[in-house]
C-alpha positions, 0 to 999 in steps of 0.5 A: 178171197176167191181165186180171181181176186187173189190172182189179180192182187198177186199179179198171177194168173188163175192157172198159176194159183191153181198150180201152186195149190196143186203142188201144195204151196197154197191151200184153199177151202171150197165154198158150198157153191164149189168156188175156192176160198183162200185165206187172206195170208195167202197174198203175202205168201205168194209175194214171198214165193215170187221173191224167192223164185227171183232169188233162185229158189225152186218151188220145191225148195220154197215149199220145203222152206216154207214149212221150216219157216212156219215152225221156226221160232226166229224166222229171220235167223232161219231165212238168213241161214237159207240165204247163206246155203243158197249163196254156197250153191251159187258159188259152187255153180259159178265155179263149175261154169267158170271151169266149163268156160275155160274148157270151151275157150281151150277148144275154140279153133281146134278144128274138132271141139268134141275131142278131149282138150289137148288131143289135137296137140298130142295127135300132132306129136304122134308119128303118122301111120300114113308113112314117112313125112315128105322130105324126112330121112328114112331110118334104117332097120336093125332087125331086117335085111340090109 
């Protein structure tokens, strides 16, 4: 199948198919006239690639897993294991994002969201270097002259 037909049937651009070939996701052979000729199994493979991308897999992961699945005696079991691994990655990322969101919420309204969380509260508790607070009773020094 030539690149134009493959791209059209797969719902991709020819450039996308060329890119996939360049990174090793698909292979073609060259015809005597120089045109690329893709085997028929390339079409369902490209459907798999697009589905895997929608499920959050990177092209590098798809290429790696494609080789694993090709050599696996039970590709359904292998796919299930890959999905379980991806779910764990997603769960870890969701936990990171939840933590990040909570920290951002703590910084809202602090006046300086770039300071560490709690710095505004700690600064308010520290004595001022500018001198006594207006209306405060001055403290007597026990080491200086009286």
